[in-house]
C-alpha positions as CSV (number, residue, x, y, z in Angstrom):
1,X,14.7,207.3,117.5
2,X,15.5,210.9,116.7
3,X,18.3,212.9,118.4
4,X,15.8,214.8,120.5
5,X,13.9,211.7,121.7
6,X,17.2,209.9,122.4
7,X,18.5,212.8,124.4
8,X,15.1,213.2,126.3
9,X,15.1,209.5,127.2
10,X,18.6,209.7,128.6
11,X,18.0,212.9,130.5
12,X,15.0,211.2,132.1
13,X,17.1,208.2,133.0
14,X,19.4,210.5,134.9
15,X,22.2,208.0,135.7
16,X,23.4,207.7,132.2
17,X,26.0,210.1,130.8
18,X,24.8,212.8,128.4
19,X,28.0,214.7,127.9
20,X,31.4,215.8,129.0
21,X,32.4,219.2,130.4
22,X,35.9,220.1,129.1
23,X,36.2,223.0,131.6
24,X,35.9,220.8,134.6
25,X,37.1,217.6,132.9
26,X,34.1,215.7,134.2
27,X,31.4,213.5,132.7
28,X,27.9,214.8,133.0
29,X,24.7,212.9,133.7
30,X,21.2,214.0,133.0
31,X,20.7,214.7,136.7
32,X,23.6,217.2,136.8
33,X,23.9,219.1,133.6
34,X,26.4,221.8,133.2
35,X,26.5,224.9,131.0
36,X,29.8,224.0,129.4
37,X,28.8,220.4,128.6
38,X,29.4,218.9,125.1
39,X,26.7,216.4,124.3
40,X,27.5,212.8,123.6
41,X,26.9,211.6,120.1
42,X,23.7,209.4,119.7
43,X,24.6,205.9,120.7
44,X,22.9,202.5,120.5
45,X,24.3,201.6,123.9
46,X,25.1,203.9,126.8
47,X,27.8,205.5,128.8
48,X,27.5,205.1,132.6
49,X,29.3,206.5,135.7
50,X,27.6,204.5,138.4
51,X,30.1,203.4,141.2
52,X,29.6,199.7,140.5
53,X,30.5,199.9,136.8
54,X,33.5,202.2,137.4
55,X,34.6,200.1,140.4
56,X,34.6,196.9,138.3
57,X,36.6,198.7,135.5
58,X,39.1,199.9,138.1
59,X,40.0,196.3,139.0
60,X,41.2,193.1,137.3
61,X,42.2,189.6,138.1
62,X,45.5,190.7,139.6
63,X,43.8,193.0,142.2
64,X,47.1,194.9,142.4
65,X,46.5,198.1,140.4
66,X,43.4,200.2,140.7
67,X,42.8,203.1,138.2
68,X,39.2,204.4,138.2
69,X,37.8,205.5,134.9
70,X,35.6,208.5,134.6
71,X,33.0,206.5,132.7
72,X,32.2,203.1,131.1
73,X,30.8,202.6,127.6
74,X,28.4,199.7,127.2
75,X,28.2,199.6,123.4
76,X,25.2,198.6,121.5
77,X,27.2,198.3,118.3
78,X,30.7,198.8,117.0
79,X,29.6,202.2,115.7
80,X,29.3,203.3,119.4
81,X,33.1,202.6,119.8
82,X,33.9,204.7,116.8
83,X,31.7,207.6,117.9
84,X,33.1,207.5,121.5
85,X,36.7,207.2,120.2
86,X,36.2,210.3,118.2
87,X,34.6,212.1,121.1
88,X,37.4,211.1,123.5
89,X,40.1,212.1,121.0
90,X,38.5,215.5,120.7
91,X,38.5,216.0,124.5
92,X,41.9,214.3,125.1
93,X,40.4,211.4,127.1
94,X,42.3,208.1,127.3
95,X,40.5,204.9,126.3
96,X,40.9,201.2,127.0
97,X,38.9,198.1,126.2
98,X,37.9,195.6,128.8
99,X,36.9,192.0,128.1
100,X,36.9,189.7,131.1
101,X,39.3,191.9,133.1
102,X,41.8,189.0,133.3
103,X,44.8,191.2,133.3
104,X,47.0,191.1,136.4
105,X,48.7,194.5,136.6
106,X,46.3,197.2,135.5
107,X,47.1,196.8,131.8
108,X,43.5,197.4,130.7
109,X,42.7,200.2,133.1
110,X,42.6,204.0,132.6
111,X,42.4,206.7,135.2
112,X,39.7,209.3,134.5
113,X,39.0,208.3,130.9
114,X,36.7,205.8,129.2
115,X,36.6,202.1,129.6
116,X,34.9,200.2,126.8
117,X,33.1,197.1,128.1
118,X,33.4,194.7,125.2
119,X,31.2,192.0,126.6
120,X,28.0,193.0,124.7
121,X,29.8,192.5,121.4
122,X,29.9,188.7,121.5
123,X,28.5,187.3,118.3
124,X,30.0,184.2,116.7
125,X,29.3,183.1,113.1
126,X,30.7,179.9,111.7
127,X,31.4,180.0,107.9
128,X,32.7,176.8,106.4
129,X,36.3,176.6,107.7
130,X,36.4,180.0,109.5
131,X,34.7,181.7,112.3
132,X,33.8,185.4,112.4
133,X,33.9,186.4,116.1
134,X,33.3,189.6,117.9
135,X,35.9,190.5,120.4
136,X,33.8,190.2,123.5
137,X,32.9,186.6,122.8
138,X,34.4,184.0,125.2
139,X,36.6,181.2,123.9
140,X,34.2,178.7,125.6
141,X,31.4,180.2,123.5
142,X,33.5,180.0,120.3
143,X,34.4,176.4,121.1
144,X,30.7,175.4,121.6
145,X,29.6,177.2,118.4
146,X,32.3,175.6,116.2
147,X,32.0,172.2,117.7
148,X,28.3,172.2,116.6
149,X,29.8,172.2,113.1
150,X,32.4,169.6,113.8
151,X,35.1,172.3,113.8
152,X,37.5,173.9,116.3
153,X,40.0,176.7,116.6
154,X,43.5,175.3,116.4
155,X,44.8,176.7,119.7
156,X,43.2,177.3,123.1
157,X,44.6,178.8,126.3
158,X,44.1,176.5,129.3
159,X,41.3,178.7,130.7
160,X,38.3,179.1,128.3
161,X,36.5,182.0,130.0
162,X,38.7,184.7,128.4
163,X,37.6,187.0,125.6
164,X,38.7,186.5,122.1
165,X,39.8,190.1,121.8
166,X,41.7,189.9,125.1
167,X,43.9,187.0,124.1
168,X,44.5,188.2,120.5
169,X,45.8,191.5,122.0
170,X,48.6,189.6,123.8
171,X,49.2,186.5,121.6
172,X,47.4,183.5,123.0
173,X,49.6,180.6,123.8
174,X,48.5,177.0,124.6
175,X,49.4,173.4,124.5
176,X,48.7,173.2,120.8
177,X,51.1,176.0,120.0
178,X,53.9,173.6,119.0
179,X,51.7,172.5,116.0
180,X,49.7,175.7,115.2
181,X,51.5,178.7,116.6
182,X,49.8,181.2,118.9
183,X,46.1,182.1,118.6
184,X,47.1,185.2,116.7
185,X,48.7,183.0,114.0
186,X,45.2,181.6,113.2
187,X,43.7,185.0,112.4
188,X,42.8,185.7,108.8
189,X,41.4,189.2,109.1
190,X,40.5,191.7,111.8
191,X,38.2,194.7,112.2
192,X,39.8,197.3,114.4
193,X,38.7,200.7,115.7
194,X,41.8,202.8,115.6
195,X,42.8,205.6,117.9
196,X,41.9,208.0,115.1
197,X,38.3,206.7,115.4
198,X,38.2,204.8,112.1
199,X,36.9,201.2,111.6
200,X,39.5,199.4,109.6
201,X,39.6,196.0,108.1
202,X,43.0,194.5,107.9
203,X,44.8,191.3,107.0
204,X,48.2,190.2,105.8
205,X,47.4,191.7,102.5
206,X,45.1,194.7,103.5
207,X,46.7,197.3,105.7
208,X,49.3,194.7,106.9
209,X,51.0,197.3,109.2
210,X,47.8,197.6,111.2
211,X,47.3,193.8,111.2
212,X,50.7,193.2,112.6
213,X,50.4,196.0,115.1
214,X,47.0,194.9,116.4
215,X,47.8,191.2,116.8
216,X,49.7,190.9,120.1
217,X,49.9,194.7,120.0
218,X,48.3,195.2,123.4
219,X,45.8,197.7,122.2
220,X,48.4,200.3,121.4
221,X,47.1,201.1,117.8
222,X,43.4,200.1,118.0
223,X,40.7,198.1,119.6
224,X,40.0,194.7,118.0
225,X,36.3,194.4,117.5
226,X,36.0,191.4,115.2
227,X,38.3,188.6,114.1
228,X,38.0,186.0,111.3
229,X,39.8,182.8,112.4
230,X,40.8,179.6,110.7
231,X,39.1,176.4,111.9
232,X,40.2,172.8,111.8
233,X,38.2,169.5,112.0
234,X,37.5,168.8,115.6
235,X,38.2,165.4,117.2
236,X,35.4,163.7,119.1
237,X,37.6,162.3,121.8
238,X,41.0,162.7,123.3
239,X,43.4,160.4,125.2
240,X,45.0,162.3,128.0
241,X,48.4,161.3,129.3
242,X,50.0,162.5,132.6
243,X,53.6,161.4,132.8
244,X,55.9,161.9,135.8
245,X,59.7,162.7,135.8
246,X,62.4,162.9,138.4
247,X,63.8,166.3,137.4
248,X,63.4,169.4,135.4
249,X,66.0,168.2,132.9
250,X,64.2,164.8,132.4
251,X,60.9,166.6,131.9
252,X,62.2,169.2,129.4
253,X,64.2,166.5,127.4
254,X,61.0,164.7,126.7
255,X,59.1,167.9,126.0
256,X,61.6,168.8,123.4
257,X,61.5,165.3,121.9
258,X,57.7,165.2,121.6
259,X,57.2,168.7,120.2
260,X,59.9,168.1,117.6
261,X,58.4,164.8,116.4
262,X,54.8,166.1,116.8
263,X,53.5,162.8,118.2
264,X,51.0,164.5,120.5
265,X,48.4,167.1,119.7
266,X,48.8,169.0,122.9
267,X,51.9,169.3,125.2
268,X,52.4,171.1,128.5
269,X,54.4,170.7,131.7
270,X,53.6,171.4,135.3
271,X,55.9,171.6,138.3
272,X,54.3,170.6,141.6
273,X,55.4,172.3,144.8
274,X,57.0,170.2,147.6
275,X,54.5,168.7,150.0
276,X,55.5,167.2,153.3
277,X,58.6,165.1,152.9
278,X,58.1,164.9,149.1
279,X,60.1,167.3,146.9
280,X,59.1,169.0,143.7
281,X,57.1,166.9,141.2
282,X,57.5,167.2,137.4
283,X,54.8,166.2,135.0
284,X,54.2,166.2,131.3
285,X,50.6,166.6,130.2
286,X,49.9,165.4,126.7
287,X,47.0,164.6,124.5
288,X,46.3,162.5,121.4
289,X,43.1,163.1,119.4
290,X,40.9,160.3,118.0
291,X,37.3,159.9,116.9
292,X,36.3,157.0,119.1
293,X,36.8,154.1,116.6
294,X,40.5,153.6,116.4
295,X,42.2,154.6,119.7
296,X,45.7,156.0,119.9
297,X,48.6,153.6,119.9
298,X,50.0,154.0,123.4
299,X,53.1,152.0,122.8
300,X,54.0,154.2,119.8
301,X,53.2,157.5,121.6
302,X,55.2,156.6,124.7
303,X,58.1,154.9,123.0
304,X,61.5,156.2,124.0
305,X,60.2,158.6,126.7
306,X,62.1,158.9,130.0
307,X,59.2,159.2,132.4
308,X,58.5,156.9,135.3
309,X,56.2,154.2,133.8
310,X,54.7,153.2,137.1
311,X,53.2,156.6,137.6
312,X,51.5,157.0,134.2
313,X,47.9,158.2,134.3
314,X,45.9,157.7,131.0
315,X,42.3,158.4,130.4
316,X,39.9,159.2,127.6
317,X,37.5,162.1,127.6
318,X,35.4,164.2,125.2
319,X,37.2,166.9,123.3
320,X,35.2,169.7,125.0
321,X,35.6,168.2,128.5
322,X,39.4,168.3,127.8
323,X,39.3,171.9,126.7
324,X,37.1,172.8,129.7
325,X,39.0,170.7,132.2
326,X,39.8,173.7,134.5
327,X,36.2,174.5,135.1
328,X,35.7,172.4,138.2
329,X,39.0,173.7,139.8
330,X,38.0,177.3,139.1
331,X,34.6,176.7,140.7
332,X,36.3,175.3,143.8
333,X,38.7,178.3,144.0
334,X,35.8,180.6,143.7
335,X,33.9,178.8,146.5
336,X,36.9,179.2,148.8
337,X,37.6,182.8,147.9
338,X,41.0,182.0,146.6
339,X,40.1,183.0,143.0
340,X,39.4,186.6,144.2
341,X,42.8,187.1,145.9
342,X,45.7,189.1,144.3
343,X,47.5,187.3,141.5
344,X,51.0,188.7,140.9
345,X,51.7,186.4,137.9
346,X,55.1,186.1,136.2
347,X,55.4,184.8,132.6
348,X,58.6,184.7,130.5
349,X,59.7,183.1,127.3
350,X,63.1,181.4,127.7
351,X,65.6,179.9,125.2
352,X,65.6,176.2,125.5
353,X,69.4,176.1,126.0
354,X,69.1,178.1,129.2
355,X,65.7,176.8,130.4
356,X,66.9,173.9,132.7
357,X,69.4,175.9,134.6
358,X,67.2,178.9,134.9
359,X,64.1,176.9,136.1
360,X,66.2,174.8,138.6
361,X,67.7,178.0,140.1
362,X,64.3,179.8,140.2
363,X,62.6,176.9,142.1
364,X,65.5,175.8,144.2
365,X,64.4,177.6,147.3
366,X,60.9,178.6,146.2
367,X,58.4,178.0,149.0
368,X,54.7,177.8,149.0
369,X,54.6,181.2,150.7
370,X,56.2,182.7,147.6
371,X,53.6,181.3,145.1
372,X,50.5,180.9,147.4
373,X,48.4,177.8,148.2
374,X,46.9,177.7,144.8
375,X,49.9,178.9,142.9
376,X,50.8,177.0,139.7
377,X,54.2,176.6,137.9
378,X,54.0,175.7,134.2
379,X,56.4,175.0,131.3
380,X,55.2,175.0,127.7
381,X,57.6,174.0,124.9
382,X,57.2,175.0,121.3
383,X,59.3,175.5,118.1
384,X,60.0,179.2,117.5
385,X,59.2,178.7,113.8
386,X,55.5,178.1,114.5
387,X,55.0,181.7,115.6
388,X,55.0,184.4,113.0
389,X,53.7,187.7,114.4
390,X,56.5,190.2,115.1
391,X,55.1,191.7,118.3
392,X,55.1,188.3,120.1
393,X,58.7,188.5,121.0
394,X,60.7,185.3,121.3
395,X,64.2,184.1,122.1
396,X,66.3,183.5,119.1
397,X,66.6,179.7,119.4
398,X,64.9,176.8,117.6
399,X,62.9,175.8,120.7
400,X,61.4,178.1,123.3
401,X,59.8,177.5,126.7
402,X,57.1,179.6,128.3
403,X,57.9,179.5,132.1
404,X,55.2,180.8,134.4
405,X,54.8,181.3,138.1
406,X,51.1,181.9,138.6
407,X,51.3,183.3,142.1
408,X,48.3,183.9,144.4
409,X,48.6,186.0,147.5
410,X,46.9,183.4,149.7
411,X,46.5,183.9,153.5
412,X,49.9,183.2,155.1
413,X,51.7,183.8,151.8
414,X,54.0,186.7,151.1
415,X,52.4,190.1,150.5
416,X,51.4,191.0,146.9
417,X,53.9,193.7,146.9
418,X,56.7,191.3,147.9
419,X,55.6,189.0,145.1
420,X,55.7,191.8,142.6
421,X,59.2,192.7,143.7
422,X,60.3,189.1,143.4
423,X,58.8,189.1,139.8
424,X,60.9,192.1,138.9
425,X,64.1,190.5,140.2
426,X,63.4,187.2,138.4
427,X,62.5,189.2,135.2
428,X,65.9,190.8,135.2
429,X,67.5,187.4,135.6
430,X,65.5,186.0,132.7
431,X,66.2,188.9,130.5
432,X,70.0,188.4,131.1
433,X,69.8,184.9,129.6
434,X,67.8,186.0,126.6
435,X,64.3,185.7,127.9
436,X,61.3,187.9,126.8
437,X,58.1,188.8,128.7
438,X,54.9,187.2,127.7
439,X,53.1,190.5,128.6
440,X,50.2,189.3,130.8
441,X,52.1,189.3,134.1
442,X,52.7,191.6,137.1
443,X,56.2,192.8,136.3
444,X,57.0,196.6,136.6
445,X,58.6,197.5,133.3
446,X,59.7,200.9,132.0
447,X,59.0,202.3,128.5
448,X,62.7,202.1,127.8
449,X,62.7,198.4,128.7
450,X,59.7,197.9,126.4
451,X,61.6,199.5,123.6
452,X,64.5,197.0,124.2
453,X,62.0,194.2,124.5
454,X,60.6,194.9,121.0
455,X,64.0,195.3,119.5
456,X,63.9,195.1,115.7
457,X,60.1,195.2,115.7
458,X,60.1,198.6,117.6
459,X,60.4,200.9,114.6
460,X,57.4,199.5,112.8
461,X,55.4,199.3,116.0
462,X,56.1,202.9,116.8
463,X,55.3,204.0,113.3
464,X,51.9,202.2,113.4
465,X,51.2,203.7,116.8
466,X,51.9,207.2,115.5
467,X,49.7,206.5,112.4
468,X,46.7,204.9,114.0
469,X,46.8,206.5,117.5
470,X,48.3,209.9,116.7
471,X,47.1,211.5,120.0
472,X,48.2,208.7,122.2
473,X,44.9,208.0,123.9
474,X,44.8,204.2,123.7
475,X,45.5,201.7,126.5
476,X,47.9,203.7,128.7
477,X,48.0,201.0,131.3
478,X,50.3,198.9,129.2
479,X,53.1,201.5,129.7
480,X,54.6,201.0,126.3
481,X,54.2,204.5,124.7
482,X,54.0,207.7,126.7
483,X,50.3,208.9,126.8
484,X,49.3,211.9,124.7
485,X,48.7,215.3,126.2
């Protein structure tokens, strides 16, 4: 298609954007051209300003922050992102990428600028022991594609319907992290569109500064468009163990034991809210892999553990059914409307030596009204040495716990604003004992606090930001660097 036929087609469409007017700072559609308009570059996709697209981009899973963009790019190819990045840089327009919109505090939103909808870029290609994945692909799609080859990514988050680019931008922690690190630790190579509008390949050997700044870098230096990830042989079947404990200390003692000796392939913990006359419940969720011929040795796997043997729940299931085990619960929450309520989540990484006391104090007087009817409290243990990327900040101890309060502002619960205030207070308490944010939650944080958070990694992060996003147009909702002029 020639430039003139492309432009004529979009002018006829009317609703699609054809340019930007710098004098009025407005996007222009074919139905309302202006004299000062600067034409968009020719794109394989389109830029839109319809209320539905902009409204969706002004919201996220948290439903707490609403910043409405001026327009949304639906890319037909990565080249569209490069062209629009250059265009936005020229006109001092801020840009952010949006995968599944699963942020909880407006991290992926931008007021007045351009949101890049990454969902059209979702190709997955399996190559021997790696997968080349576009950033808009879902982890569920990646799992299905790799399992067709008998392979699997090493680490999954509990919820599979997240975009690959979205979790790589924050780190990606899961029950397999104690063996394989975070999801970012399985990345071999990236393709990134930087804030200077260049498409750059990077790895630990090629442009390592960009590689380290993009993985868990929260979109501050570039937008991940493609990742090459290591794969492992996939098990056919898993044996799933749910073990119960009388206290936080008993639970974490066994969590530390099993992540240190590596007996299970997957380890997590959940704290159940009091119900009726029953108090808090404490459960260790663990998994052993097998291929259906020789089942795991239960006696060996459970040897020496301090759980309550009479309450053990053990079952076998397919590997994918295990990975996708939240699907039924999510479908139920959607059917009741609970999934669509505000989610003021709180996530912190704690040093193991302070975890028991901190968790016990945090939940001592915690009521259902403070976490919501569908709120979840989780504890993930892992050795610090398994995680290698500098921007995923961790306490300086051998073992680390991810402690999460996944709050939902259910009917009858506290207001979302009260929950956010409680998050801020609890964040300061966790920070005082050496904790670090896992930055997917709803915690008001100043740029100065982010500088402290990154500590010795700050100087390299700031240098990469200045090099690859010199005009400061990328992902302002993260609040890490001051936006450009």
